[in-house]
C-alpha positions in Angstrom: -4.4 -15.1 0.5 -5.2 -14.6 -3.2 -3.7 -11.8 -5.3 -7.0 -10.0 -5.5 -7.6 -10.0 -1.8 -4.1 -8.9 -1.1 -4.5 -6.0 -3.6 -7.8 -5.0 -1.9 -6.2 -5.0 1.6 -3.1 -3.1 0.5 -5.3 -0.5 -1.3 -7.4 0.0 1.8 -4.2 0.5 3.9 -2.7 2.9 1.3 -5.9 5.0 1.4 -6.8 4.7 5.1 -3.4 5.1 6.8 -3.0 8.8 5.7 -6.3 9.6 7.3 -5.4 7.8 10.5 -2.1 9.6 10.5 -3.7 13.0 10.1 -6.1 12.3 13.0 -3.3 11.1 15.2 -1.2 14.1 14.3 -4.1 16.3 15.4 -4.6 14.4 18.6 -0.8 14.7 19.4 -1.0 18.5 18.8 -4.0 18.7 21.1 -2.3 16.7 23.8 0.9 18.9 23.5 -1.2 22.1 23.8 -3.0 20.7 26.9 0.4 20.1 28.5 0.5 16.3 28.2 4.0 16.0 26.6 4.3 12.3 27.4 1.0 11.5 25.6 2.0 13.7 22.7 5.3 11.8 22.4 3.6 8.4 22.4 1.2 9.6 19.7 4.2 10.9 17.7 5.7 7.4 17.8 2.4 5.9 16.6 2.3 8.4 13.8 5.8 7.3 12.8 4.7 3.7 12.8 1.8 4.7 10.6 4.1 6.4 8.2 6.3 3.3 8.0 3.3 1.0 7.5 1.9 3.3 4.8 5.3 3.2 2.9 5.4 -0.6 3.1 1.8 -0.9 1.9 2.4 1.4 -1.1 5.4 -0.6 -2.2 3.4 -3.8 -1.6 0.5 -2.4 -3.6 2.8 -1.6 -6.6 4.2 -5.1 -6.5 0.9 -6.9 -6.3 -0.6 -4.7 -9.1 2.5 -5.6 -11.2 1.8 -9.3 -10.5 -1.9 -8.9 -11.4 -0.9 -7.3 -14.7 1.6 -10.0 -15.5 -0.8 -12.8 -14.6 -3.5 -11.4 -16.9 -1.3 -10.9 -20.0 -1.5 -13.6 -22.6 1.6 -15.6 -23.2 3.7 -14.3 -26.0 4.0 -16.5 -29.1 7.5 -17.2 -30.5 7.4 -16.0 -34.1 10.4 -18.0 -35.2 8.9 -21.4 -34.4 5.4 -20.6 -35.6 4.3 -22.3 -38.9 2.7 -20.2 -41.5 -0.7 -21.5 -42.7 -1.6 -21.0 -46.3 -5.3 -20.8 -47.2 
């Protein structure tokens, strides 16, 4: 997997998981109000898993973006060893 595709995947997860989490939170509340406590508890566990996956994807996104920036920077030139050209 290239750095660019990893960044795209992590960006998609970072933006998409909060939406999934909000929908699941709503479904869990709906199930709890309908009297299905077991289903609401299962949905709550899935919401917790989404929160953990979101946190991991945000950290991974920051790391991959840092790698992208470091790979695109030109190498620094050592000023002490550089010869001065006289025109």
